[in-house]
C-alpha positions as CSV (number, residue, x, y, z in Angstrom):
1,M,43.2,-23.8,21.1
2,N,42.4,-27.4,20.2
3,A,40.6,-28.6,17.0
4,R,37.3,-29.0,18.8
5,L,37.3,-25.4,20.0
6,V,38.3,-24.1,16.5
7,A,35.4,-26.1,15.0
8,T,33.0,-24.7,17.5
9,L,34.2,-21.2,16.9
10,V,33.8,-21.5,13.1
11,A,30.3,-23.0,13.5
12,G,29.4,-20.1,15.8
13,L,30.6,-17.6,13.2
14,I,28.7,-19.3,10.4
15,V,25.5,-19.2,12.4
16,L,26.1,-15.7,13.6
17,L,26.5,-14.3,10.1
18,S,23.9,-16.5,8.4
19,C,20.4,-15.2,7.4
20,P,17.8,-15.5,10.1
21,A,15.4,-18.3,9.8
22,H,12.2,-17.4,7.9
23,G,9.2,-17.2,10.2
24,A,5.9,-15.6,10.9
25,G,5.4,-11.9,11.3
26,T,3.8,-10.6,14.5
27,V,0.9,-8.3,15.4
28,T,2.3,-5.3,17.3
29,P,0.9,-5.7,20.8
30,Y,0.9,-2.0,21.8
31,F,-1.2,-0.7,18.9
32,N,-4.8,-1.5,19.4
33,A,-7.8,0.5,18.1
34,T,-11.5,-0.3,18.2
35,L,-13.6,0.8,15.2
36,D,-17.1,-0.1,14.3
37,S,-16.5,-0.6,10.5
38,N,-14.0,-0.8,7.7
39,V,-10.8,1.2,7.3
40,M,-10.2,1.9,3.6
41,A,-7.4,4.5,3.8
42,I,-4.3,4.9,6.0
43,A,-1.7,7.7,6.0
44,V,1.1,7.9,8.5
45,Q,2.3,11.4,9.7
46,S,6.0,12.2,10.3
47,D,5.1,12.3,14.1
48,L,4.0,8.7,13.8
49,K,0.3,9.4,14.3
50,V,-2.0,7.6,11.9
51,V,-4.8,9.2,9.9
52,I,-7.5,6.8,8.8
53,G,-10.5,7.0,6.6
54,G,-13.3,4.5,5.7
55,A,-16.8,3.5,6.6
56,F,-16.6,3.8,10.4
57,T,-18.6,6.2,12.5
58,Q,-17.0,5.4,15.9
59,V,-13.6,5.0,17.4
60,G,-13.8,3.4,20.8
61,T,-16.8,5.0,22.4
62,T,-16.3,8.4,20.6
63,G,-18.1,9.3,17.4
64,R,-15.8,9.9,14.4
65,S,-17.6,9.9,11.1
66,Y,-15.4,8.4,8.4
67,I,-12.2,10.2,9.4
68,A,-10.0,10.1,12.5
69,R,-6.5,10.2,13.8
70,L,-4.9,7.6,16.1
71,T,-1.9,7.9,18.4
72,T,1.1,5.6,18.2
73,T,-0.8,3.2,20.6
74,G,-4.0,3.2,18.5
75,A,-5.9,5.4,20.9
76,L,-8.1,8.1,19.4
77,D,-6.2,11.4,19.0
78,T,-8.7,13.9,20.4
79,T,-6.5,16.9,19.3
80,F,-7.7,16.0,15.8
81,D,-11.4,17.0,15.8
82,P,-13.3,16.8,12.6
83,G,-16.6,17.9,14.2
84,T,-19.4,16.0,12.5
85,G,-16.8,14.8,10.0
86,A,-17.6,13.6,6.5
87,D,-21.1,12.4,5.7
88,N,-20.0,9.4,3.7
89,G,-17.0,7.1,3.2
90,V,-13.4,8.3,2.8
91,N,-11.4,6.2,0.3
92,S,-8.1,8.1,0.0
93,I,-5.9,10.3,2.2
94,V,-2.7,12.3,1.5
95,I,-0.7,14.2,4.0
96,Q,0.9,17.4,2.7
97,A,4.3,18.5,3.7
98,D,2.7,21.4,5.7
99,G,0.7,19.0,7.7
100,K,-2.6,19.7,5.9
101,I,-4.6,16.6,4.9
102,L,-6.3,15.9,1.6
103,I,-9.2,13.4,1.6
104,G,-11.3,11.9,-1.2
105,G,-14.3,9.6,-1.2
106,A,-18.1,9.5,-1.5
107,F,-19.0,12.3,0.9
108,Q,-20.8,15.6,0.0
109,N,-20.3,17.5,3.2
110,Y,-17.6,17.9,5.8
111,N,-18.6,19.2,9.2
112,T,-21.9,20.4,7.7
113,V,-20.0,22.4,5.0
114,A,-20.5,21.4,1.3
115,R,-17.5,19.6,0.0
116,S,-18.3,17.3,-2.9
117,R,-16.1,14.2,-2.6
118,V,-12.8,16.1,-2.0
119,A,-11.7,18.3,0.8
120,R,-8.6,19.6,2.5
121,L,-8.3,19.6,6.3
122,N,-6.0,21.5,8.7
123,A,-3.7,19.6,10.9
124,D,-6.3,19.7,13.7
125,G,-9.0,18.1,11.6
126,S,-10.9,21.3,10.9
127,L,-11.9,22.1,7.3
128,D,-9.4,24.2,5.3
129,T,-11.8,26.7,3.7
130,T,-9.1,28.0,1.3
131,F,-9.4,24.7,-0.7
132,D,-12.9,24.8,-2.3
133,P,-13.8,22.4,-5.2
134,G,-17.2,24.0,-5.6
135,T,-19.7,21.4,-6.8
136,G,-16.8,19.1,-7.4
137,P,-17.0,15.7,-9.1
138,N,-20.4,14.2,-9.4
139,G,-19.3,10.7,-8.3
140,T,-17.0,8.9,-5.9
141,I,-13.3,9.5,-5.7
142,Q,-11.3,6.3,-5.3
143,K,-7.8,7.8,-5.2
144,L,-6.1,11.2,-5.0
145,R,-2.5,12.1,-5.1
146,L,-0.6,15.4,-4.6
147,Q,1.8,16.7,-7.3
148,S,5.0,18.4,-6.4
149,D,3.6,21.7,-7.6
150,G,0.6,21.5,-5.2
151,K,-1.9,20.4,-7.7
152,V,-4.1,17.4,-6.9
153,L,-4.9,14.5,-9.2
154,I,-8.2,12.8,-8.5
155,A,-9.6,9.6,-9.9
156,G,-12.7,7.5,-9.5
157,T,-16.2,7.2,-11.0
158,F,-17.4,10.5,-12.2
159,D,-18.1,12.3,-15.5
160,T,-18.1,15.9,-14.5
161,V,-16.2,18.2,-12.1
162,G,-18.4,21.2,-11.5
163,T,-20.0,21.8,-14.9
164,T,-17.1,20.6,-16.9
165,A,-17.0,17.1,-18.5
166,C,-14.2,15.1,-16.9
167,A,-14.4,11.3,-17.2
168,N,-13.1,9.5,-14.2
169,I,-9.8,11.4,-13.8
170,A,-9.1,15.2,-13.3
171,R,-6.7,17.6,-11.8
172,L,-7.4,20.3,-9.4
173,N,-5.4,23.5,-8.6
174,S,-4.0,24.0,-5.2
175,D,-7.1,26.0,-4.2
176,G,-9.4,23.1,-5.3
177,T,-10.6,24.6,-8.6
178,L,-10.5,22.5,-11.7
179,D,-7.3,22.7,-13.7
180,T,-8.6,22.9,-17.2
181,T,-5.0,22.6,-18.7
182,F,-5.3,18.8,-17.9
183,D,-7.8,17.6,-20.5
184,T,-8.4,13.9,-21.1
185,G,-11.0,14.5,-23.8
186,L,-13.5,11.7,-23.6
187,G,-11.3,10.1,-21.0
188,P,-11.3,6.6,-19.6
189,S,-14.5,4.7,-20.4
190,A,-15.1,3.4,-16.8
191,T,-13.8,3.8,-13.2
192,V,-10.1,4.6,-12.6
193,T,-9.2,2.9,-9.3
194,D,-5.6,4.0,-8.9
195,F,-2.7,5.8,-10.6
196,Q,0.9,6.7,-10.3
197,Q,2.6,9.8,-11.7
198,Q,6.1,9.4,-13.2
199,S,8.9,11.9,-12.9
200,D,8.2,13.4,-16.3
201,G,4.6,14.2,-15.3
202,K,3.0,11.4,-17.2
203,V,0.3,9.4,-15.3
204,V,-0.2,5.7,-15.4
205,I,-3.8,4.8,-14.7
206,V,-5.5,1.5,-13.9
207,G,-9.1,0.4,-13.3
208,Y,-12.2,-1.0,-15.1
209,F,-11.9,1.0,-18.4
210,T,-11.5,-0.7,-21.7
211,D,-11.0,2.5,-23.7
212,V,-9.5,5.9,-23.3
213,G,-11.3,8.2,-25.6
214,T,-11.8,6.2,-28.8
215,T,-8.6,4.1,-28.3
216,S,-8.8,0.6,-26.9
217,R,-6.9,0.2,-23.6
218,G,-7.1,-2.9,-21.4
219,R,-7.5,-1.4,-18.0
220,V,-4.0,0.0,-18.0
221,A,-3.0,3.3,-19.8
222,R,-0.7,6.3,-19.5
223,L,-1.7,9.9,-19.9
224,N,0.6,12.7,-20.9
225,A,1.2,15.5,-18.5
226,D,-1.6,17.5,-20.2
227,G,-4.1,14.6,-19.9
228,S,-4.0,13.3,-23.4
229,L,-3.5,9.6,-24.1
230,D,0.1,8.5,-24.5
231,T,-0.2,6.2,-27.5
232,T,3.1,4.5,-26.9
233,F,2.1,2.8,-23.6
234,A,0.2,-0.4,-22.9
235,T,-0.6,-0.9,-26.6
236,G,-1.3,-4.7,-26.2
237,T,-4.3,-6.3,-24.7
238,A,-3.0,-5.6,-21.1
239,A,-5.2,-6.9,-18.3
240,D,-8.2,-9.1,-19.1
241,A,-10.2,-8.0,-16.0
242,Y,-10.2,-5.1,-13.6
243,V,-7.1,-3.7,-12.0
244,T,-7.4,-2.3,-8.4
245,A,-3.9,-1.0,-7.6
246,I,-0.6,0.1,-8.9
247,V,2.7,0.9,-7.1
248,P,6.3,1.6,-8.3
249,N,8.9,-1.2,-7.6
250,G,12.0,1.0,-7.3
251,L,13.4,-0.2,-10.7
252,G,11.5,2.1,-13.0
253,E,8.7,-0.4,-13.3
254,F,5.3,-1.0,-11.7
255,W,3.4,-3.8,-9.8
256,I,-0.3,-4.0,-10.7
257,A,-2.9,-6.2,-9.1
258,G,-6.6,-6.8,-9.2
259,N,-8.8,-9.6,-10.6
260,F,-7.2,-10.4,-13.9
261,S,-5.8,-13.7,-15.0
262,T,-3.7,-12.7,-18.1
263,Y,-1.6,-9.7,-19.1
264,D,-0.9,-9.2,-22.8
265,G,-2.2,-12.7,-23.3
266,T,0.3,-14.3,-20.8
267,N,-1.1,-16.0,-17.7
268,S,-0.5,-13.8,-14.7
269,R,-2.9,-14.4,-11.8
270,R,-4.1,-11.2,-10.3
271,V,-0.6,-9.7,-10.0
272,A,1.9,-8.6,-12.7
273,R,5.1,-6.5,-13.0
274,I,5.1,-4.2,-16.0
275,S,7.5,-1.8,-17.6
276,G,7.4,1.9,-16.7
277,T,8.6,2.7,-20.2
278,N,6.0,1.0,-22.4
279,G,3.6,-0.9,-20.2
280,D,4.8,-4.3,-21.5
281,L,4.8,-7.3,-19.2
282,V,8.1,-7.7,-17.4
283,R,7.3,-10.5,-14.9
284,A,4.2,-12.7,-14.8
285,V,2.9,-14.3,-11.6
286,D,1.7,-17.7,-12.6
287,A,-1.0,-19.8,-10.9
288,A,1.5,-21.5,-8.7
289,N,2.4,-18.1,-7.2
290,G,-0.7,-16.0,-7.6
291,P,-3.5,-15.3,-5.2
292,T,-6.7,-17.2,-5.5
293,G,-8.9,-14.1,-5.0
294,V,-9.0,-10.4,-5.7
295,V,-6.1,-8.2,-4.6
296,H,-7.3,-4.8,-3.2
297,C,-4.0,-3.1,-2.2
298,L,-0.2,-3.2,-2.6
299,L,2.9,-2.1,-0.7
300,P,6.3,-2.3,-2.5
301,R,9.1,-4.0,-0.5
302,N,12.6,-5.1,-1.7
303,F,11.6,-4.7,-5.3
304,G,8.8,-7.2,-4.7
305,V,5.3,-6.4,-3.4
306,I,3.1,-7.1,-0.4
307,I,-0.4,-7.9,-1.5
308,G,-3.6,-7.5,0.6
309,G,-7.1,-8.5,-0.4
310,A,-9.8,-11.2,-0.3
311,F,-7.8,-14.3,-1.2
312,P,-7.5,-17.4,1.1
313,M,-4.5,-18.8,-0.6
314,V,-1.5,-17.8,-2.8
315,G,-0.6,-20.6,-5.1
316,T,-0.8,-23.7,-2.9
317,S,0.1,-21.8,0.3
318,T,-2.5,-20.9,2.8
319,L,-1.8,-17.2,3.2
320,P,-5.1,-15.5,4.1
321,R,-5.5,-12.0,2.7
322,L,-1.9,-11.0,3.1
323,A,1.3,-12.2,1.3
324,F,4.6,-11.2,-0.2
325,I,5.6,-11.8,-3.8
326,S,9.3,-11.4,-4.6
327,S,10.8,-9.4,-7.5
328,T,11.0,-12.7,-9.5
329,G,7.2,-13.2,-9.2
330,R,7.4,-16.0,-6.6
331,V,5.4,-16.1,-3.5
332,E,7.3,-16.4,-0.2
333,S,5.2,-18.9,1.6
334,S,7.2,-18.2,4.8
335,Y,6.0,-14.6,4.8
336,A,3.0,-15.2,7.0
337,Y,1.0,-14.0,9.9
338,G,-0.4,-17.3,11.1
339,T,-4.1,-17.5,10.4
340,G,-3.9,-13.9,9.1
341,P,-6.7,-11.3,9.1
342,N,-10.2,-12.9,9.3
343,G,-11.6,-10.4,6.8
344,N,-10.6,-8.6,3.6
345,V,-7.6,-6.3,3.7
346,L,-8.4,-3.0,1.9
347,A,-5.5,-0.7,2.7
348,I,-1.8,-1.1,3.5
349,A,0.6,1.7,4.6
350,L,4.3,1.7,5.6
351,S,5.0,3.0,9.1
352,E,7.2,6.1,9.4
353,G,10.8,4.7,9.3
354,G,9.7,1.5,7.5
355,G,10.0,-0.9,10.4
356,S,6.5,-2.1,10.2
357,M,3.2,-1.7,8.4
358,Y,-0.4,-0.9,9.0
359,I,-3.3,-2.8,7.4
360,G,-6.9,-1.7,7.3
361,G,-10.1,-3.5,6.2
362,A,-13.0,-5.7,7.2
363,F,-11.3,-7.9,9.7
364,T,-11.8,-8.1,13.5
365,M,-8.9,-10.5,14.2
366,V,-5.3,-11.0,12.9
367,N,-3.8,-14.4,13.7
368,T,-6.3,-14.8,16.7
369,E,-5.4,-11.4,18.1
370,P,-8.4,-9.1,18.3
371,R,-7.9,-6.2,15.9
372,T,-10.9,-4.4,14.7
373,H,-10.4,-3.0,11.2
374,I,-6.8,-1.8,11.7
375,A,-3.6,-3.4,12.9
376,Q,0.1,-2.7,13.0
377,L,2.3,-5.6,11.9
378,N,5.9,-6.3,12.3
379,F,7.6,-7.7,9.2
380,P,8.5,-11.4,9.2
381,P,12.2,-12.2,9.0
382,S,12.1,-12.9,5.3
383,G,12.7,-11.1,2.0
384,G,9.6,-9.0,2.5
385,G,10.9,-7.5,5.7
386,G,13.8,-5.5,4.5
387,G,13.9,-1.8,3.6
388,G,12.2,-0.6,0.6
389,G,15.4,0.3,-1.2
390,G,17.3,-2.7,0.2
391,G,17.7,-6.1,-1.3
392,S,18.5,-9.7,-0.7
393,D,21.5,-11.8,-1.3
394,D,21.5,-14.6,-3.9
395,T,20.2,-17.1,-1.3
396,G,17.0,-15.1,-0.8
397,C,18.0,-14.0,2.7
398,S,17.1,-10.5,3.7
399,T,20.2,-8.4,4.5
400,S,20.7,-5.4,6.8
401,A,22.8,-2.4,5.8
402,S,26.0,-4.3,6.7
403,G,24.9,-7.4,4.8
404,H,24.3,-9.5,7.8
405,Q,21.9,-10.0,10.7
406,F,22.7,-11.5,14.0
407,T,20.8,-14.5,15.4
408,F,20.4,-15.7,19.0
409,S,21.8,-19.1,18.1
410,G,25.0,-17.5,16.7
411,V,25.4,-15.4,19.8
412,F,24.8,-18.5,22.0
413,A,27.5,-20.5,20.0
414,L,30.1,-17.8,20.4
415,T,29.3,-17.4,24.1
416,A,29.9,-21.1,24.6
417,V,33.3,-20.8,22.9
418,W,34.2,-17.9,25.1
419,F,33.4,-19.9,28.3
420,A,35.3,-22.9,27.0
421,L,38.4,-20.8,26.4
422,R,38.2,-19.2,29.9
423,R,37.9,-22.7,31.4
424,R,40.8,-23.9,29.4
425,R,43.0,-21.0,30.7
426,T,42.1,-21.6,34.3
427,V,42.7,-25.4,34.2
């Protein structure tokens, strides 16, 4: 083998084992649904079907009031029949391990049966009558989550559940009745938009509130497992404006986002990474890397976070309404979907298996592709596209389980070497 062939072979191997070039993500062509209004909640079942909630009343040509299920192609799943459905918006959906579905929102009835803002559905979309919250909360639920013991945490804008004072967050038993052992006292002073429960049962809450009980808390706080305020968490000024979303980052910390510009007095534009131990700022996202408009939803990826919202830009990069911020707080400008969604992104969910994601919102196009209020997107070949527990090497390239990804250029180079060697042997 001569020196030229050796050099070509080495070059081919380098390209083959190098990281793929960063580039745009794509809209999945085979998933296409038609809805008449916004999607605000998405939950993916283990069979890959997609349960959606929002402000819509029609899917395709079929009436579906605020709740529906789609097949893997985006077609309406007619085996999921909610009857007349909810009578107002659905903001949050949780799928239980047994296939039953929890929903929360602004509705007061489900299929003509009284269900105030929270209900549980059977897998076929019918109402599960064994879960009955009675008169329920007297205001909108923004978020609900299921505990491992079957109890349900609900949060939003309400001050009573039934006849019991419960300010903006409460816990229900598995049958829908109020769990009175979870007592927040005076509770958060304003809306709780989102929350995450930690392994010890404590609950980190975010929203519009500036106090919890009589204690000042800047829109971020932690409650003990019994609902009382954890006085060791977020004791600084925290966020200077409202927080819309919180997700864990896989490192015992949280990403939060919303409309704030500082956290604990440090500039951090609408996104911040905070400690899961004490709520202190871990990583600020400065103006050069932060979105220029409000963030509505988050999806953790590779210890960083995908952000969706109303922003036209992130830092100086044109990344309309969808972007990726790395674990170091830097925007990946190459993580893009062309012209992006043409309306606000209000919900993000990971597909089953993690190979793609769903977005929902007020859009009707994604990068010039018609997509009315929901789309499935393939991840761009960048740091945001790896697995949730994966990582990246020190060059910032996303790695597969073996630490490498193949590229067409590398394969082409090695193929050229193989043909050259065969020709040399036959000469």
